[in-house]
C-alpha positions as CSV (number, residue, x, y, z in Angstrom):
1,M,0.2,0.4,0.2
2,I,0.9,3.4,-1.2
3,K,-0.6,6.1,0.8
4,Q,0.0,9.7,-0.4
5,A,0.2,12.9,1.9
6,E,-3.5,14.3,2.3
7,E,-4.0,18.0,2.5
8,K,-3.4,19.9,5.3
9,E,-5.8,21.2,7.8
10,F,-5.8,24.4,9.6
11,I,-6.9,23.9,13.2
12,E,-7.2,27.2,15.6
13,K,-7.2,26.2,19.7
14,P,-6.3,22.5,18.9
15,R,-7.9,20.6,21.9
16,G,-8.4,23.9,23.7
17,G,-4.9,25.0,23.9
18,G,-3.8,28.6,22.3
19,G,-2.7,29.5,18.9
20,S,-3.1,27.1,15.5
21,M,-1.9,24.1,14.2
22,E,-1.4,22.1,10.9
23,I,-2.2,18.7,10.2
24,S,-1.3,15.9,7.2
25,R,-3.4,12.6,8.1
26,I,-1.7,10.3,6.4
27,V,-2.9,7.0,7.7
28,T,-6.6,7.1,9.5
29,A,-8.6,4.3,10.7
30,A,-10.8,4.3,7.8
31,D,-7.5,3.0,5.6
32,K,-7.9,-0.5,8.2
33,V,-4.1,-0.9,8.8
34,D,-3.8,-3.0,11.7
35,G,-3.0,-1.0,14.8
36,I,-3.2,2.2,13.8
37,D,-5.5,4.7,13.9
38,L,-3.8,7.7,13.0
39,F,0.0,8.8,11.3
40,A,0.1,12.3,10.8
41,R,2.6,15.0,10.3
42,V,1.8,18.1,12.4
43,T,3.1,21.7,12.5
44,V,2.2,23.4,15.8
45,H,2.9,26.9,15.2
46,P,4.9,29.8,17.2
47,H,3.1,30.4,20.4
48,S,0.6,27.8,19.9
49,A,-0.2,24.8,22.0
50,I,-2.3,21.5,21.8
51,G,-3.9,21.6,24.8
52,Y,-4.1,18.9,27.5
53,H,-6.5,15.9,27.1
54,I,-6.4,12.2,28.0
55,H,-6.2,9.2,26.0
56,E,-8.9,7.1,27.3
57,D,-9.2,4.4,24.7
58,D,-5.9,4.5,23.1
59,S,-1.9,5.7,22.9
60,E,-0.3,8.2,21.0
61,V,3.2,9.0,20.3
62,Y,5.2,11.8,19.0
63,Y,8.3,12.0,17.2
64,L,9.7,15.8,17.0
65,L,11.3,16.7,13.6
66,E,12.2,20.0,14.2
67,G,11.8,22.6,16.7
68,K,11.7,22.4,20.4
69,G,8.9,23.0,23.2
70,I,7.1,22.1,26.2
71,F,5.4,18.5,26.2
72,N,3.1,17.7,29.4
73,D,3.7,14.6,30.0
74,N,0.5,13.0,32.5
75,G,1.2,16.7,34.0
76,K,4.8,16.5,34.2
77,R,6.0,19.5,31.9
78,V,9.5,18.2,30.3
79,N,11.3,20.2,27.6
80,V,11.4,18.3,24.4
81,Q,13.6,19.1,21.0
82,S,13.8,17.4,17.6
83,G,15.0,13.9,17.8
84,D,12.8,13.2,21.2
85,F,10.0,10.4,21.1
86,C,7.0,11.3,23.3
87,V,5.0,8.0,24.5
88,I,1.3,8.6,25.8
89,R,0.0,5.9,27.2
90,K,-3.7,4.5,27.0
91,G,-5.3,6.5,29.9
92,Q,-2.7,9.3,30.5
93,G,-3.0,12.4,29.6
94,H,-0.8,15.1,27.6
95,G,-0.4,18.2,25.7
96,I,2.8,20.2,23.8
97,E,3.4,24.1,23.6
98,N,5.2,25.8,21.7
99,P,6.3,29.1,23.2
100,Y,9.0,30.0,20.7
101,D,9.5,32.0,17.6
102,E,10.3,28.6,15.4
103,K,7.2,26.0,14.4
104,I,7.5,22.4,15.5
105,E,7.0,19.7,13.1
106,M,6.3,16.0,13.9
107,I,5.1,12.9,13.2
108,A,2.1,11.7,15.5
109,V,0.8,8.4,15.6
110,V,-2.6,6.8,17.5
111,F,-2.9,3.0,17.9
């Protein structure tokens, strides 16, 4: 299977956070790829945030490709940068803030 990247979707105040982000959903649950509900490239714009939220029924990972930010790891704030891998397990919460002047580019996988 080869899946071409979808067009980017612009989202204001993602998950109740501030600012905006863009997401290109490359694989979704509709594609029926075993074990993957979402594989996406995400851009968190400067001075923006994906608000804290809990994963009740799934897990998620972020892999930062570019930039730096502050990851809320189930209530603990941790500085992250390109090359970091963030894991959110089922039942845990997370969010990410970008208080800087450069964007964050990352891969997000929900499973």
